C-alpha positions, 0 to 999 in steps of 0.5 A: 498500500501507499501511505498517502490517505493514512488517517483516514476511516471508511467503513465498506457493508460491501459484498461480492466485487463492486462494493468491495474493490472500490473500498480496496482501493482506498485501503491501497492508497493507506486508508484505514478500512473497515469491513463490515460483515454477517457472522458469516461472512461475505457471500464472496468468499466461498465462490471459485477455488479456496484453501480453506473455507471462507478465504476463496482466491476471488474474495480475497482479490477483492478484500486486502488492506482491510479490517473485518468487523463481524456483526449481526445487523438483524439485532438492534444492539448489532445496529447500535454498535455500527451507528457508534463505528459510523461517528468515527468514520470519514466515510461509508461505502455500500453495494446494498439494494435501497431498499436493504439498506434502508430497512438496517436503518442505514440510507443516508438520512440515517446515516447523516444524523449520526455523523453529519459531515460523513462522506456518503458513497453507494452503488445500487443497480439503478439511479434512485429517481427513477421507475427501475430504482428498487430492482435487483442487479448485479453484472449479468443483469446490467450487462444485459439491460446496458446493451453491452450484451447485445452489442456483442452479438455482433459476433456470434449472432445473438447476445453473449456476455463479456466473460468477467464481471466487467459491470462490477470493475467498472463500477466498483472504480467509479465508486471508489473515484466518487469517495476520493472525490467526496472526502476532498469537497469535504476538505475544501468545502467542510461538509458531508455530502451524499454520492450514488454511483448505480451501476445501469447509467454508468454502464450505459454512459461508458458503452454510449461514450462512444456510439451515442454517435449521429444521437449527439445532435438534435436533430440526429445527424446520423444513427446511434453507433460508431461504424468503426467499433461496432463492424462485426469483422473488428475482431482477431484476424486468424493468421497461418498459426494463430491470431492477431488484432491488427492496429491499422487505422490511419490512412497512412498505415493503410497505405504503408500496408498496402503497399508491402504486401502487394495489395496495389488493387485496394491503393487505387480503388478510391476506398484509401485517398483520405481519412474520410473514405477511409473511415466510410469504407471501414467495413469493407476493409476491416473485412479484407484483411480478417478474410484475405490479408492476415492468413497469409503470414505468421505470427512472426511474420506479421510483427517483424512487417508492423515492426518495419511499418510501424504499425501497433499490433498485438497477438492473442495472449490466452490466460496462462500466457499472461502468467508469464507475460515478461512485461508484467513479470518486470512490472512485478504485477504479480505477487506472490507473499505468504498470507497468515492462515492460506500459506503461500499465496499470489495476488494482483497488485494495484496497478499504479506506482507512485513517486514521492511515496515508499510502498508499504507491505499490504495488510492481507485479506482477513478471515470473519471478524480477524479484528472485530476484538481490536476494532470495538476495543479502541472504540470503546476502550472496554475489554469487558463490554467487548466480551460481552458482545461476543459472548451475546452473540451480537458480533464474531471474532477469532 
């Protein structure tokens, strides 16, 4: 972690990936993140491969640099404990459905009464000013609603889900950034703020950033959809021995390539007269590259030619080749360390580099309630009171 936010306390009630990714970002920057979990733990602990129960690799990937406090919020004594903890917090972050958080008594109106200066950040599936506000949502649902699944149909002929939790990841990053903006706003203006980052609107805004296209004008100057990106031939091209993505984009790159591979017919066709003709005929050009040009050479031959022509390219990597990628190894993206309960494990470090701050060791992902006793002793300064909370089952401690 980098000690850039030391002194800040964030209370997180996140689950699965979205909320935990956002708060982990703050923890990686040095904030104290207190993760509130039910006595049974976040459900994500049980998903994916694990060495010991409740410590799956997927869960650990979202929950380093945190302290786990396990509280039974179904009981009033547990809710009162959380209220006491929120009095000490700079920020509160969650990705619970708004009706559920209201039933618990920790919506913004309630938390603001507890701590008027708190920065309150949350992400539900849908914005609270629209008719979908109480709909349940997770990544697959938002991929379908947002149009992501539909645009993927261009490759297969039917809607497809992106095989990663891209909506959770995108929204988690935006939620973390929003929390940082809220903290800065409080520092500048001296008051707390509530920030909502709904998944649906966030993902639609990312998709439509380019695809609003002609509808960006009133009246419309053209249809929805950016033709180059929606082109079904814009996909990895088969070569003689593999797959590659070419970066032939600018008109000068098209001309250089056509000259090098002997496609003088394209040079004389009018398709490559200028950037406007290239854009107008990009579907035709991509189809020719996909079906006629790229299959003629091996990956090694294309690498040599693209390098000589100074044209961007990429060989298609597999998941297993990423683990041995020379660049990723050099920058140390995948780190191995000794976890106190899980033994030798691997994590993906926060992919940022900071000049002017030393990087310190991360706090390993905690077991359920690992820090309950320590956090509550700090909060109340009364070991007997904390022991009673444990004995009464209000909290769970390791």
